[in-house]
C-alpha positions as CSV (number, residue, x, y, z in Angstrom):
1,X,0.0,0.0,0.0
2,X,2.8,2.5,0.8
3,X,4.5,1.9,-2.5
4,X,1.3,2.5,-4.5
5,X,0.6,5.9,-2.7
6,X,4.2,7.2,-3.5
7,X,3.6,6.1,-7.1
8,X,0.6,8.3,-7.2
9,X,2.2,11.4,-5.6
10,X,5.2,11.6,-7.9
11,X,3.2,11.8,-11.1
12,X,1.0,14.5,-9.6
13,X,4.0,16.6,-8.5
14,X,5.6,16.3,-11.9
15,X,2.4,17.4,-13.5
16,X,2.1,20.5,-11.3
17,X,5.6,21.5,-12.1
18,X,5.0,21.1,-15.8
19,X,1.9,23.1,-15.6
20,X,3.6,26.0,-13.8
21,X,6.4,26.0,-16.4
22,X,3.9,26.1,-19.2
23,X,2.0,29.0,-17.6
24,X,5.3,30.9,-17.0
25,X,6.3,30.6,-20.7
26,X,2.8,31.4,-21.9
27,X,2.3,34.5,-19.8
28,X,2.9,38.0,-21.4
29,X,6.0,39.9,-20.0
30,X,5.3,42.7,-17.5
31,X,6.2,46.4,-18.6
32,X,9.4,47.9,-17.1
33,X,8.9,50.9,-14.8
34,X,10.2,54.3,-16.0
35,X,12.6,56.1,-13.8
36,X,10.9,58.8,-11.7
37,X,11.8,62.4,-12.3
38,X,13.5,64.0,-9.2
39,X,11.3,66.6,-7.4
40,X,14.1,69.2,-6.7
41,X,14.8,71.9,-9.3
42,X,17.9,71.8,-11.6
43,X,21.0,73.4,-10.1
44,X,23.7,75.6,-11.7
45,X,27.1,76.0,-10.2
46,X,28.7,79.4,-9.3
47,X,32.5,79.7,-9.3
48,X,33.0,82.8,-7.1
49,X,36.5,84.4,-6.8
50,X,37.7,87.7,-5.4
51,X,40.9,89.4,-6.4
52,X,41.4,90.5,-2.8
53,X,40.7,88.7,0.5
54,X,37.0,89.4,1.3
55,X,34.0,88.3,3.3
56,X,31.6,86.9,0.6
57,X,27.9,86.2,0.9
58,X,25.4,84.6,-1.5
59,X,21.8,85.7,-1.1
60,X,22.6,87.1,2.3
61,X,24.2,83.9,3.6
62,X,28.0,84.1,4.4
63,X,30.3,81.8,2.5
64,X,33.5,80.2,3.6
65,X,32.1,79.6,7.1
66,X,31.9,83.3,7.7
67,X,35.6,83.7,7.3
68,X,37.4,85.8,4.7
69,X,38.1,84.0,1.5
70,X,41.7,84.4,0.3
71,X,42.6,86.3,-2.8
72,X,41.8,84.4,-6.0
73,X,40.3,81.5,-3.9
74,X,37.5,79.8,-5.8
75,X,34.3,79.2,-3.9
76,X,31.9,76.7,-5.5
77,X,28.2,76.9,-4.8
78,X,25.2,75.3,-6.4
79,X,22.2,77.6,-7.0
80,X,18.8,77.3,-8.5
81,X,17.9,79.0,-11.7
82,X,16.8,82.6,-11.2
83,X,18.1,85.7,-9.6
84,X,20.8,85.6,-7.0
85,X,22.8,88.3,-5.1
86,X,26.5,88.1,-4.5
87,X,28.1,90.5,-2.1
88,X,31.6,91.0,-0.9
89,X,33.3,93.3,1.7
90,X,37.0,93.7,2.0
91,X,38.7,92.6,5.2
92,X,39.2,96.2,6.3
93,X,35.6,97.0,5.5
94,X,36.5,99.9,3.3
95,X,35.5,98.4,0.0
96,X,32.1,96.8,-0.9
97,X,31.0,94.9,-4.0
98,X,27.5,93.8,-5.0
99,X,26.1,92.2,-8.1
100,X,22.7,90.8,-9.0
101,X,23.1,87.6,-11.1
102,X,20.4,86.1,-13.4
103,X,21.2,82.4,-13.7
104,X,19.1,81.2,-16.6
105,X,20.7,77.9,-17.5
106,X,22.3,74.9,-15.9
107,X,26.1,74.8,-15.9
108,X,29.0,76.6,-14.4
109,X,29.2,80.4,-14.2
110,X,32.2,82.3,-13.1
111,X,31.7,85.3,-10.8
112,X,34.8,87.6,-10.5
113,X,34.6,90.0,-7.6
114,X,36.8,93.0,-8.6
115,X,37.5,94.6,-5.2
116,X,41.0,95.7,-6.2
117,X,39.6,98.0,-8.9
118,X,37.2,99.5,-6.3
119,X,40.0,99.9,-3.9
120,X,42.2,101.6,-6.5
121,X,39.3,103.9,-7.5
122,X,38.6,104.7,-3.8
123,X,42.2,105.4,-3.0
124,X,42.5,107.6,-6.1
125,X,39.4,109.5,-5.1
126,X,40.7,109.8,-1.5
127,X,44.0,111.1,-2.8
128,X,42.2,113.5,-5.1
129,X,40.1,114.6,-2.1
130,X,43.3,115.1,0.0
131,X,44.9,116.9,-2.8
132,X,41.9,119.1,-3.3
133,X,41.8,119.7,0.5
134,X,45.5,120.5,0.4
135,X,45.1,122.8,-2.6
136,X,42.2,124.5,-0.8
137,X,44.2,124.9,2.4
138,X,47.2,126.2,0.4
139,X,44.8,128.6,-1.4
140,X,43.4,129.7,1.9
141,X,46.9,130.2,3.3
142,X,47.9,132.1,0.2
143,X,44.7,134.2,0.4
144,X,45.3,134.8,4.1
145,X,48.9,135.8,3.4
146,X,47.9,138.1,0.6
147,X,45.2,139.6,2.9
148,X,47.7,140.0,5.7
149,X,50.2,141.5,3.2
150,X,47.5,143.8,2.0
151,X,46.6,144.9,5.5
152,X,50.3,145.4,6.3
153,X,50.7,147.4,3.1
154,X,47.6,149.5,3.9
155,X,48.9,150.0,7.5
156,X,52.3,151.0,6.2
157,X,50.6,153.4,3.7
158,X,48.5,154.9,6.5
159,X,51.5,155.3,8.7
160,X,53.5,156.9,5.8
161,X,50.6,159.2,5.0
162,X,50.3,160.1,8.7
163,X,54.1,160.7,8.8
164,X,54.0,162.8,5.7
165,X,51.0,164.7,7.0
166,X,52.8,165.3,10.3
167,X,55.9,166.4,8.4
168,X,53.8,168.7,6.3
169,X,52.2,170.2,9.4
170,X,55.6,170.5,11.0
171,X,57.0,172.3,7.9
172,X,54.0,174.6,7.8
173,X,54.3,175.4,11.4
174,X,58.1,175.9,11.1
175,X,57.5,178.0,7.9
176,X,54.9,180.1,9.7
177,X,57.4,180.7,12.6
178,X,60.1,181.5,10.1
179,X,57.9,183.9,8.2
180,X,56.9,185.6,11.4
181,X,60.5,185.9,12.5
182,X,61.5,187.2,9.0
183,X,58.8,189.8,9.1
184,X,59.9,190.8,12.6
185,X,63.5,191.2,11.5
186,X,62.6,193.2,8.5
187,X,60.5,195.5,10.7
188,X,63.5,195.8,13.0
189,X,65.8,196.5,10.1
190,X,63.4,199.2,8.8
191,X,63.1,200.7,12.3
192,X,66.9,200.8,12.7
193,X,67.4,202.3,9.2
194,X,64.7,204.9,9.9
195,X,66.3,205.7,13.3
196,X,69.7,205.9,11.7
197,X,68.4,208.3,9.0
198,X,66.9,210.5,11.7
199,X,70.1,210.5,13.7
200,X,72.1,211.4,10.5
201,X,69.7,214.3,9.9
202,X,70.1,215.4,13.5
203,X,73.9,215.2,13.1
204,X,73.8,217.2,9.9
205,X,71.7,219.8,11.7
206,X,74.2,219.8,14.6
207,X,77.1,220.4,12.2
208,X,75.3,223.3,10.7
209,X,74.6,224.7,14.2
210,X,78.3,224.2,15.1
211,X,79.3,226.2,12.0
212,X,76.8,228.9,12.8
213,X,78.0,229.2,16.4
214,X,81.5,229.2,15.3
215,X,80.8,232.0,12.9
216,X,79.1,233.9,15.7
217,X,82.2,233.5,17.8
218,X,80.4,231.2,20.3
219,X,82.9,228.5,20.6
220,X,81.2,226.7,23.5
221,X,78.0,226.2,21.6
222,X,79.9,225.4,18.5
223,X,81.9,222.7,20.3
224,X,78.7,221.4,21.9
225,X,76.9,221.2,18.6
226,X,79.9,219.6,17.0
227,X,80.0,216.9,19.8
228,X,76.3,216.4,19.4
229,X,76.8,215.8,15.6
230,X,79.6,213.3,16.3
231,X,77.5,211.4,18.8
232,X,74.5,211.4,16.4
233,X,76.6,210.1,13.5
234,X,78.0,207.4,15.8
235,X,74.5,206.4,16.9
236,X,73.3,206.4,13.3
237,X,76.2,204.1,12.3
238,X,75.3,201.8,15.2
239,X,71.7,201.7,14.0
240,X,72.7,201.1,10.5
241,X,74.8,198.1,11.7
242,X,71.9,196.8,13.7
243,X,69.6,197.2,10.6
244,X,72.2,195.4,8.5
245,X,72.4,192.5,11.1
246,X,68.6,192.3,11.1
247,X,68.4,192.1,7.3
248,X,71.2,189.5,7.3
249,X,69.4,187.4,9.8
250,X,66.2,187.8,7.8
251,X,67.9,186.6,4.6
252,X,69.3,183.5,6.5
253,X,65.8,182.7,7.7
254,X,64.5,183.1,4.1
255,X,67.0,180.5,3.0
256,X,65.9,178.2,5.7
257,X,62.3,178.8,4.7
258,X,63.1,177.9,1.1
259,X,64.9,174.7,2.3
260,X,61.8,173.7,4.2
261,X,59.6,174.1,1.2
262,X,61.6,171.8,-0.9
């Protein structure tokens, strides 16, 4: 009995295996799955390089871990298509660079940050400003010096004018004194000459009286008249000398007056 059961099981097993194989070969092949499209947008790559050490940021986010990137060091960053902002500040903070990029295709795009040109332009502008300030200061000093020189010249001119005016007044006062003294001496000379003329006339009269008394035999009166005539002539001569001295003094003063007027 056991042998007959085994004989029945084996043919059944073989039949099932044959049937499965036949079904496998006869079944239509299943279609292959298409690869799924990734959900994230396509990326482009920016190659960012600065010609001077700088702190660089992309869309407000610091690059290089917030540290300064070295000169000509290339920073690679993937970005989506669209608008992006790259900014850079020099290490000393004096120069700033900013550019708005429109990334419109996938691929690499180089971004050169030209801080050196900005620095050169800034330094040139600062130098120009310093030169302009220096020129303005020099012009101000020159103007101040010219103004001071002008004021000194005006002060010197005023002082010279005052000196000349004082000298003119002094000459006028001296001239007035000299003219007064000359007039006084001329009056004195005229007075001495008039007195001398009068004395000479008296002496001549005394001579005539002496001759008359002598002719009358009055020798005493004749001698007295003769003495009177002699004294009169001597006095007249003295007055004439005084008149001459006065006129000489007046002429000397006239020469001094002429010298003052020159």
